[in-house]
C-alpha positions in Angstrom: -25.9 -46.6 2.0 -22.1 -44.8 1.1 -19.4 -46.4 2.1 -16.7 -44.0 4.0 -14.1 -45.6 2.3 -14.1 -46.7 -1.6 -12.9 -49.8 -2.2 -9.2 -49.4 -3.3 -9.0 -48.1 0.0 -10.6 -51.1 1.7 -8.3 -53.0 0.5 -5.3 -51.2 2.2 -7.0 -50.6 5.4 -8.2 -54.4 5.8 -4.7 -55.8 5.2 -3.4 -53.5 8.3 -6.0 -54.2 10.1 -4.4 -57.7 10.2 -1.1 -56.6 10.7 -1.5 -54.6 13.5 -3.6 -56.8 15.5 -1.2 -59.5 15.2 2.0 -57.3 16.0 3.9 -55.5 19.2 2.6 -52.2 20.3 6.2 -50.9 19.1 5.6 -51.8 15.5 2.3 -51.6 15.5 3.0 -47.6 16.0 5.9 -48.0 13.7 3.5 -49.5 10.4 0.6 -46.8 11.4 2.5 -43.9 11.3 3.7 -45.1 8.0 0.9 -45.5 6.7 -0.3 -42.0 7.9 3.4 -41.1 5.5 2.0 -42.5 2.7 -1.6 -41.6 3.5 -0.2 -37.3 3.9 2.0 -38.1 0.5 -0.7 -39.5 -1.5 -3.6 -36.7 -0.8 -0.7 -34.1 -1.4 0.1 -35.2 -4.8 -3.8 -35.3 -5.4 -4.3 -32.2 -4.1 -0.9 -30.9 -6.4 -2.5 -32.1 -8.8 -5.6 -30.8 -8.8 -4.1 -27.0 -8.5 -1.5 -27.5 -11.2 -5.0 -27.8 -13.1 -7.6 -25.6 -11.6 -9.9 -28.5 -10.3 -12.1 -28.1 -7.1 -13.7 -30.1 -4.8 -16.0 -29.7 -2.7 -18.0 -32.5 -1.3 -20.1 -33.5 2.0 -19.0 -33.6 4.9 -17.4 -30.1 4.7 -14.0 -30.1 6.7 -11.4 -29.5 5.6 -12.0 -25.6 5.1 -11.6 -24.3 8.8 -15.3 -24.7 9.7 -14.0 -26.4 13.1 -16.7 -28.9 12.7 -17.7 -31.1 10.1 -21.2 -29.6 8.2 -23.3 -31.7 5.7 -24.2 -27.6 4.1 -23.0 -24.8 3.7 -23.7 -20.7 2.8 -23.1 -19.4 -0.5 -20.8 -17.1 0.9 -18.9 -20.7 2.9 -19.3 -22.8 -0.5 -17.7 -20.0 -2.5 -14.7 -19.1 -0.6 -14.0 -22.7 -0.1 -13.6 -22.9 -3.9 -11.6 -19.7 -4.5 -9.0 -21.2 -1.5 -8.6 -24.2 -3.6 -7.3 -22.2 -6.5 -5.4 -19.6 -4.4 -8.0 -17.0 -6.2 -8.9 -14.5 -2.6 -12.9 -13.9 -2.2 -14.1 -10.7 -1.2 -16.2 -12.0 1.6 -17.5 -8.3 2.6 -18.5 -6.9 -0.5 -20.1 -10.0 -1.3 -22.2 -9.6 1.4 -23.2 -5.6 0.8 -24.2 -7.4 -2.8 -25.8 -10.4 -2.2 -27.3 -10.0 1.2 -29.6 -12.3 2.0 -29.2 -15.0 -0.9 -25.3 -15.2 0.3 -26.5 -16.7 3.5 -28.5 -19.6 1.8 -28.0 -23.0 2.1 -25.7 -25.6 -0.2 -25.0 -28.9 -0.4 -22.6 -29.1 -3.1 -21.0 -32.4 -4.7 -18.4 -31.0 -7.2 -15.8 -33.5 -8.0 -12.3 -32.6 -9.4 -14.4 -29.9 -11.7 -12.6 -26.5 -13.3 -13.3 -23.6 -10.4 -15.0 -21.3 -12.7 -17.6 -23.6 -13.1 -17.7 -24.3 -9.9 -19.0 -21.5 -8.8 -21.7 -21.3 -11.1 -23.0 -24.2 -10.0 -23.1 -23.1 -6.6 -24.8 -19.8 -7.8 -27.4 -20.5 -10.2 -29.6 -21.7 -8.3 -30.1 -18.4 -6.7 -30.0 -16.0 -9.9 -26.3 -14.6 -8.8 -23.3 -14.1 -10.9 -19.4 -13.2 -9.4 -17.5 -10.8 -11.3 -13.1 -10.7 -11.1 -12.2 -6.8 -9.7 -8.9 -6.2 -8.5 -8.2 -9.9 -9.0 -11.1 -11.1 -6.2 -13.7 -12.5 -6.7 -17.3 -10.6 -6.0 -20.2 -12.1 -5.8 -23.4 -10.2 -7.5 -26.9 -9.6 -8.0 -27.6 -11.3 -11.9 -29.6 -8.0 -12.5 -26.7 -5.5 -10.7 -23.8 -6.8 -12.8 -25.8 -6.2 -15.6 -26.4 -2.3 -14.6 -22.7 -2.0 -14.2 -22.0 -3.4 -17.3 -24.4 -0.8 -18.5 -22.5 2.2 -16.4 -19.0 1.0 -18.1 -19.5 1.1 -21.5 -21.1 4.5 -20.9 -17.4 5.5 -18.7 -15.5 4.6 -22.1 -18.1 6.3 -24.3 -17.2 9.6 -21.7 -13.2 8.1 -22.4 -13.5 7.8 -25.7 -14.7 11.0 -26.8 -12.5 12.7 -23.8 -9.1 11.3 -25.8 -10.2 12.3 -28.7 -11.5 16.1 -28.4 -9.4 19.3 -29.1 -5.9 19.5 -27.1 -6.3 19.7 -23.0 -5.1 23.1 -21.6 -2.2 22.5 -19.4 -1.8 24.0 -15.6 1.6 26.3 -15.3 4.4 24.1 -14.4 5.1 23.8 -10.9 7.4 25.6 -8.2 8.8 23.4 -5.8 9.2 24.9 -2.2 12.5 23.2 -0.3 12.3 22.6 3.4 13.0 25.9 4.8 16.4 25.8 7.0 17.7 27.3 9.6 20.6 29.3 10.0 23.2 26.4 10.0 21.6 25.4 6.5 19.7 22.1 8.1 15.9 21.0 8.5 13.4 21.6 10.9 10.4 20.4 12.0 8.4 23.5 12.1 10.2 24.8 8.9 9.5 21.8 6.7 5.9 22.0 7.3 5.7 25.9 6.9 7.1 25.0 2.8 4.5 22.2 3.0 2.1 23.9 3.5 2.8 26.6 1.6 3.1 25.2 -1.2 -0.6 24.1 -0.5 -2.2 27.2 0.0 -0.1 28.5 -3.5 -1.9 25.1 -5.5 -5.3 24.8 -4.3 -6.5 28.3 -4.6 -9.1 26.6 -4.1 -9.1 25.8 -8.0 -5.9 24.3 -8.9 -3.1 26.4 -10.5 0.1 24.8 -10.3 0.8 21.4 -11.4 1.8 19.9 -8.2 0.8 17.4 -6.5 1.2 18.3 -2.9 0.9 15.4 -1.0 3.2 13.4 -2.8 6.0 16.3 -2.2 4.8 15.4 1.7 5.5 11.4 0.7 8.9 12.3 -1.0 10.0 15.3 1.3 10.1 12.3 4.5 11.4 9.7 2.4 14.5 11.9 2.9 14.2 13.0 6.3 13.0 16.6 6.3 10.3 15.7 8.4 13.4 16.0 11.0 16.2 18.2 12.4 19.0 19.2 11.2 19.2 17.5 8.0 20.8 18.7 4.4 19.4 19.8 1.5 21.8 18.6 -1.9 22.1 19.6 -4.7 21.4 16.1 -5.9 17.9 15.9 -4.1 17.0 19.7 -5.2 18.1 18.3 -8.9 15.8 14.9 -8.1 13.1 16.3 -6.9 12.6 19.7 -9.7 12.7 16.6 -12.2 10.3 14.4 -10.5 7.8 17.2 -10.4 8.4 17.9 -13.9 9.6 21.7 -13.3 12.8 24.2 -13.3 11.4 26.0 -10.7 12.0 26.1 -7.1 12.5 28.2 -4.1 15.5 28.0 -1.5 13.7 29.1 1.7 15.2 29.5 5.2 13.1 30.5 8.5 16.0 32.3 11.1 13.7 32.3 14.9 15.4 34.6 17.3 14.4 36.9 20.7 11.6 36.2 19.8 11.5 37.5 16.5 11.8 35.6 13.0 13.0 36.6 9.6 12.4 34.2 6.4 13.7 34.3 2.8 12.5 32.7 -0.3 15.0 32.5 -3.1 13.1 31.3 -6.7 15.3 29.9 -9.9 13.9 28.5 -12.8 12.0 29.3 -16.0 10.9 32.6 -14.2 14.4 34.3 -13.8 15.7 34.5 -10.1 13.7 36.7 -7.8 14.2 37.2 -4.1 11.3 37.6 -1.4 11.6 39.1 2.0 9.3 38.4 5.7 10.0 38.9 9.3 7.8 39.7 12.5 7.3 38.2 15.6 7.3 34.8 16.6 3.7 34.9 16.8 3.1 36.1 13.3 4.8 32.6 12.1 1.7 31.0 11.6 0.9 33.4 8.7 4.3 32.6 6.4 2.4 29.7 4.4 -0.4 32.9 3.1 3.3 34.8 2.4 5.0 31.8 0.5 1.2 31.3 -1.6 1.5 34.7 -3.3 5.3 34.5 -3.7 4.8 31.6 -5.3 1.6 33.5 -7.4 3.8 36.9 -8.6 7.2 34.2 -9.0 5.4 32.5 -11.8 2.7 35.2 -12.7 0.2 33.6 -11.8 -3.5 35.9 -11.6 -6.0 35.6 -9.3 -9.8 36.6 -9.0 -10.7 38.6 -6.1 -12.1 35.6 -5.1 -9.1 33.3 -5.1 -6.8 35.9 -3.0 -9.4 35.7 -0.4 -8.8 32.1 -0.3 -5.1 32.6 -0.4 -4.7 35.1 2.6 -7.4 33.2 5.0 -5.1 31.8 7.2 -5.4 27.6 8.3 -4.3 28.3 11.4 -5.6 30.3 13.8 -2.7 31.5 15.6 0.6 30.4 16.5 -0.3 28.1 19.5 -2.3 26.7 17.4 0.9 26.1 14.4 2.9 24.4 17.1 0.2 21.4 18.1 -0.1 20.9 14.4 3.8 20.7 14.2 4.2 17.9 17.0 0.6 16.8 15.6 2.6 16.3 12.2 6.2 14.6 14.2 4.2 12.2 15.7 2.3 11.0 12.4 5.7 10.7 10.8 6.2 8.6 13.9 3.4 7.1 13.5 1.5 7.8 16.4 -1.6 8.7 14.8 -4.4 9.4 16.6 -7.6 10.3 14.9 -8.9 11.9 18.2 -6.5 14.6 18.8 -6.5 15.3 14.7 -10.6 16.1 14.9 -9.6 18.3 18.7 -7.2 19.7 16.4 -10.3 20.7 12.9 -12.4 21.3 15.3 -10.4 24.2 16.8 -9.3 25.2 13.2 -11.6 24.3 10.9 -10.5 25.6 7.4 -7.4 23.5 8.2 -7.4 21.4 4.8 -3.9 20.0 6.3 -5.5 19.1 9.3 -8.6 17.5 7.4 -6.0 15.6 4.9 -4.2 14.1 8.2 -7.2 12.5 9.2 -7.9 11.1 5.6 -4.4 9.5 6.3 -5.1 8.0 9.6 -8.9 7.0 8.6 -7.5 5.4 4.8 -4.1 3.8 6.7 -7.0 2.0 9.6 -9.6 1.1 7.3 -12.2 3.2 8.8 -14.6 5.3 6.8 -15.1 8.6 8.7 -13.1 10.9 7.1 -15.4 10.4 4.0 -18.3 12.4 6.0 -15.9 15.9 6.5 -14.6 15.9 3.3 -18.2 15.6 2.1 -19.3 18.4 4.7 -16.3 20.4 3.6 -16.8 20.5 -0.1 -20.5 22.2 0.9 -18.7 24.8 2.1 -16.1 24.9 -1.4 -17.9 22.9 -3.8 -14.5 23.9 -6.0 -11.8 22.5 -3.8 -10.1 20.2 -6.1 -7.6 18.9 -3.2 -10.7 18.0 -1.5 -12.1 16.7 -4.5 -9.0 14.7 -4.7 -9.5 13.1 -1.1 -13.7 12.1 -1.8 -12.4 10.2 -4.8 -10.0 8.6 -2.3 -12.8 7.6 0.3 -14.8 6.3 -2.2 -11.9 4.2 -3.5 -10.7 2.9 -0.3 -14.9 1.7 0.1 -14.3 -0.2 -3.1 -16.8 2.0 -4.8 -14.6 2.4 -7.6 -17.7 4.0 -9.7 -17.8 6.9 -8.3 -13.7 7.1 -7.1 -13.3 6.3 -11.2 -15.9 9.1 -12.0 -14.4 11.8 -9.3 -10.8 11.0 -11.0 -11.3 11.3 -14.7 -13.4 14.9 -13.9 -9.9 16.2 -11.8 -7.4 14.1 -14.7 -9.7 16.4 -17.0 -8.4 19.9 -15.8 -4.8 17.9 -14.8 -4.6 15.4 -16.9 0.0 15.5 -15.6 -1.1 14.7 -12.5 0.6 10.8 -12.3 -0.9 10.4 -8.1 -4.4 10.5 -9.5 -3.4 8.4 -12.5 -2.0 5.7 -10.0 -5.8 5.6 -8.2 -7.1 6.2 -11.3 -5.5 2.7 -13.3 -7.2 0.6 -10.2 -10.5 1.4 -10.0 -10.4 1.1 -14.0 -9.0 -2.2 -14.3 -11.3 -3.5 -11.4 -14.1 -2.1 -13.8 -12.7 -4.1 -16.7 -11.1 -0.3 -18.6 -8.0 -1.5 -18.7 -8.0 -0.9 -22.6 -9.0 2.8 -21.5 -6.8 3.2 -18.8 -4.0 2.3 -21.2 -5.3 5.1 -24.1 -4.9 7.7 -21.2 -1.6 7.3 -20.7 -0.9 7.8 -24.6 -2.6 10.4 -24.8 -0.8 12.3 -22.0 2.1 11.1 -23.7 0.7 13.3 -26.9 0.1 16.1 -24.8 3.4 15.9 -22.4 6.2 14.4 -25.0 8.9 15.6 -23.3 8.6 14.3 -19.5 9.3 10.9 -18.8 7.0 11.3 -15.7 4.0 9.5 -18.1 6.1 6.9 -19.1 6.9 6.1 -15.6 3.2 5.8 -14.5 2.6 3.5 -17.9 4.7 1.3 -17.2 4.0 0.9 -13.4 0.1 0.5 -14.9 1.3 -2.5 -17.4 2.9 -4.3 -14.1 -0.5 -3.8 -12.4 -2.1 -4.6 -16.0 -0.4 -7.8 -16.1 -1.2 -9.1 -13.1 -5.0 -8.0 -13.9 -4.8 -10.7 -16.8 -2.8 -13.3 -15.2 -5.5 -12.7 -11.9 -4.0 -13.4 -8.5 -4.1 -17.2 -7.7 -2.4 -20.4 -8.3 -0.7 -21.3 -11.6 -4.1 -24.0 -12.2 -6.3 -21.2 -11.8 -4.6 -19.5 -14.8 -5.3 -19.6 -18.3 -4.0 -19.8 -21.7 -4.8 -16.9 -22.4 -3.6 -15.3 -18.8 -0.2 -16.3 -19.3 0.0 -14.9 -22.7 -1.3 -11.3 -21.6 0.7 -11.5 -18.9 4.3 -11.9 -20.0 3.0 -9.8 -23.8 1.8 -6.6 -20.9 4.8 -6.9 -18.9 7.3 -6.6 -22.2 4.9 -3.0 -22.9 6.5 -2.3 -19.0 9.5 -2.8 -19.6 9.4 -1.4 -23.2 8.1 2.4 -21.6 9.9 2.0 -18.8 13.3 1.9 -20.4 12.2 5.1 -22.4 11.6 7.3 -19.3 14.9 5.5 -18.0 16.7 7.2 -20.7 15.2 10.6 -20.2 15.4 10.9 -16.4 18.2 8.4 -14.5 17.6 10.0 -11.8 14.5 9.0 -9.7 14.8 5.2 -8.7 11.0 4.2 -9.2 11.7 3.6 -12.5 14.9 1.4 -12.5 12.7 -0.2 -9.5 10.4 -1.2 -11.3 12.4 -2.8 -14.2 13.3 -5.7 -10.7 9.7 -6.2 -10.7 9.2 -6.9 -15.0 12.9 -8.7 -14.5 11.0 -11.4 -12.3 7.9 -11.7 -14.0 9.7 -13.1 -17.1 12.2 -14.0 -16.1 15.0 -12.2 -16.9 18.7 -13.1 -16.1 20.7 -12.3 -13.0 22.9 -9.5 -14.2 20.4 -7.8 -15.5 18.5 -7.6 -12.6 21.1 -6.5 -10.7 22.6 -4.4 -13.0 19.0 -2.3 -13.0 19.4 -2.5 -9.1 23.0 -0.5 -9.3 21.5 1.9 -11.6 17.8 2.2 -8.4 20.5 2.7 -5.7 22.7 4.8 -7.5 20.1 7.0 -8.3 18.7 7.0 -4.5 21.2 4.6 -1.7 17.9 4.1 0.9 14.9 3.5 -2.0 13.3 0.4 0.2 11.2 -0.7 -3.2 14.5 -1.6 -5.1 15.9 -3.7 -1.9 12.6 -5.3 -1.7 12.1 -6.2 -5.9 15.9 -7.8 -5.6 15.0 -9.5 -2.5 11.6 -11.2 -3.8 13.7 -11.9 -7.2 16.4 -13.7 -5.0 13.3 -15.8 -3.0 13.5 -20.0 -4.3 10.3 -19.5 -5.5 11.7 -17.4 -8.2 14.9 -17.7 -8.9 17.0 -17.6 -5.9 18.5 -21.5 -4.7 16.3 -23.6 -3.6 17.5 -23.4 0.1 17.2 -19.7 0.1 20.7 -19.1 1.4 21.3 -16.6 -1.5 17.6 -14.3 -0.4 18.8 -15.2 3.3 22.4 -13.8 2.3 21.2 -10.2 0.6 19.1 -9.9 3.5 22.0 -10.4 5.6 24.2 -7.8 3.8 21.4 -5.0 3.5 21.0 -5.5 8.2 24.9 -5.4 8.4 25.0 -2.3 6.1 22.3 -0.3 5.8 22.2 2.9 4.2 21.8 5.8 7.0 18.8 7.0 8.1 17.3 3.9 5.5 14.3 1.3 6.6 17.0 -1.7 4.3 18.2 -2.6 7.7 14.8 -3.8 8.2 14.7 -5.8 4.8 15.5 -9.4 6.9 12.1 -9.2 8.5 10.4 -9.3 5.2 12.3 -13.4 5.0 10.8 -14.4 8.1 7.1 -11.9 8.4 6.7 -15.1 4.9 8.2 -18.2 6.5 6.1 -17.4 9.8 2.8 -17.2 7.4 4.3 -20.6 6.4 4.1 -22.2 9.2 1.0 -20.9 10.8 -0.5 -22.4 7.4 0.9 -25.9 8.8 -0.1 -25.1 12.5 -3.3 -24.5 12.8 -3.0 -20.7 12.3 -0.3 -20.0 14.7 2.4 -18.0 13.8 4.0 -17.7 17.3 6.4 -20.0 17.9 7.9 -19.3 14.7 9.7 -16.8 16.5 10.7 -18.9 19.6 13.4 -20.5 17.3 16.8 -18.5 19.5 18.1 -17.9 16.2 15.1 -16.6 14.6 14.3 -13.9 17.2 18.4 -13.1 17.9 17.9 -11.8 14.0 14.7 -10.3 14.6 15.3 -8.9 17.4 19.0 -7.0 16.2 17.5 -5.7 13.1 14.7 -4.0 14.8 16.8 -2.4 18.1 19.6 -1.9 15.4 17.6 0.4 13.3 15.6 2.0 16.6 19.0 3.0 17.9 19.4 5.5 14.9 15.1 6.8 15.3 14.2 6.2 18.6 10.5 7.7 18.3 9.7 5.3 15.7 6.4 3.6 16.8 5.5 1.6 14.8 8.6 -1.0 14.5 9.0 -0.5 18.0 5.5 -2.0 18.5 6.0 -4.8 16.1 9.2 -5.5 18.3 7.1 -5.8 21.2 4.4 -8.1 19.4 6.9 -10.8 18.9 8.9 -10.3 21.9 5.3 -11.5 23.7 5.1 -14.3 21.0 8.7 -15.4 20.8 8.2 -16.0 25.3 11.0 -12.8 25.6 9.0 -11.2 28.3 11.3 -8.5 29.8 11.9 -7.6 26.3 8.3 -7.0 25.2 7.9 -5.3 28.8 11.0 -2.9 27.9 9.3 -1.9 25.1 5.9 -1.9 26.7 7.3 1.0 29.0 8.7 3.0 26.1 5.3 2.7 24.1 3.1 3.3 27.2 -0.7 4.2 25.2 0.4 4.6 22.5 -0.2 1.3 20.3 0.1 0.8 16.7 -2.9 0.0 15.2 -1.3 -1.7 11.9 0.4 -3.6 14.7 -2.8 -5.3 16.9 -6.4 -4.6 18.0 -6.8 -2.7 21.5 -7.9 -6.0 22.7 -5.2 -7.3 21.5 -1.6 -5.1 22.4 -4.4 -5.3 26.4 -3.9 -8.8 26.3 -0.2 -9.5 25.2 0.8 -6.6 26.8 -0.6 -7.8 30.3 1.1 -11.8 29.7 4.3 -9.5 29.3 4.4 -7.7 32.7 2.7 -10.6 34.4 5.0 -13.6 33.6 8.1 -10.5 34.8 5.6 -10.3 38.2 5.6 -7.3 37.4 2.5 -4.5 37.1 1.5 -2.2 34.0 2.4 1.3 35.1 4.7 -0.1 38.3 8.0 0.6 39.1 
């Protein structure tokens, strides 16, 4: 029979029993408390030693891994999960199950003591002819024969990439023509005017083959960052310069739209390498839905783009049936940008406007954000009707990527890049897929190919710098320090230095893009640069764009105690509170303090049965969180996500009056990014019951 306690432990326990039985109750309780503290401290020290060396232990009974009860055996899945968890490595349970079911459900009884984590996984998998790969810094189980096929496919892709970058100089798509949001008579933005400009660019770029070097979804996101999807924003000359440089073009159009007395008048004033040119379009209010086609034709005429009769016919085809549907689209767009994203409403709109690529893209975005895959079938069906539509192909590739089918996504993006090699957005997605498949060297070569064929642009340098940061973390892995090999550490530093080198070159070419300096802040954290260097790059980022949230977040990370801030976190809190007190107008910077409290609540949960809610019951914590949200909502009253988040935290903090106030405004606009439907219903019910009210009542 195996002893439950080791002889060494018995030498401690037996005298304790004697002491306790011979002492008073109070003294005995004090002795037990001290012993428990000693035991926990010793266990923690042993555990830290294991982690620092990348060693794992997995012995029966298997209780410590949150099974809920002691177990005498484990499934292969749970054994690998327990090993990964000990060294902080992420285990992709869902994909592993898909790859290896039913083998991953077989029972095992591992008896592993202080073994390197990789060897431990191999030991668990060996009896079942399974292996594992590291994909996107996650462990994924595979059958050995499937892993072999994957390796063969990777070798084929390497050959294809090499043939492409060694071939003839690629043809360049003509430079982009950016349509600035259509402003009204006062010179400020309107929701409808911005939407029409965006739809016009989409029509101009895809005919359905791509004919201009512009990725319209990236423009949509940039316009949102600048607040152009809201009423009353002005477009400064600095904004215009930043936008055109971001998309590597000199060509743009200032656009106006005036609606009065049942009629409209639209003007486009083009400037750039093709000189200056003006276009006008007037009609009844019922004809406004035709403006996107008019914009597209003006762009083609200005840029000298010659279309085939079939392409001209495609451009003239309206995406939207009539003015009523355009107004409905504008309403849906407004809700979309305020995180009210109802998939059913968008599907109904697409049913009424089946030719709307714009609406299909929105459905795809919602599916992506909510982790759904239903848009893939719709995109595939649309491609059957319009096989050459490059925008639909890019959506399909993104959907494959979302489903972690990296083989299909990499192949599709690669085919798109062959004809559109200056599209940074394609590279962003392609990089992740290629790194997941172990094609980092080929991804690096693609950026070198881009720079060689586009030597004056800063954009490939920006993209390559971002890639090297991801490539560095790919070498290191996502686990704790003990799981990282010496080679991984060396490559991590080497690739971050490469990132710094190319980003500094990009900064020399263009100091108006805040992404460059913001990425340098990430490099500063990884390489341990001095505070003065970090601060210099931070100032460059916010000089380029004072509202650029990623720069503030990167500085906050640098100031955290786990990196280079003080141990008590005072510098980190001081910076976040300064941002909360004086955020740039129209920005999310004032919400930075929530980043800290979210992290602290997760740490609390790890020590308290995975329950994060009591953390927010600290009055000072709740006051600070509530104040940050309310200040933001005062400026952005229609922001649904932040309102849902505040309601959730108010319930967690048992501040039910505050929660009900937010629920009354939210109504049925639950944000899936905050809570699922059952949690929403349950927590809302709790808030109303605690305040003695009924949902929907007065």
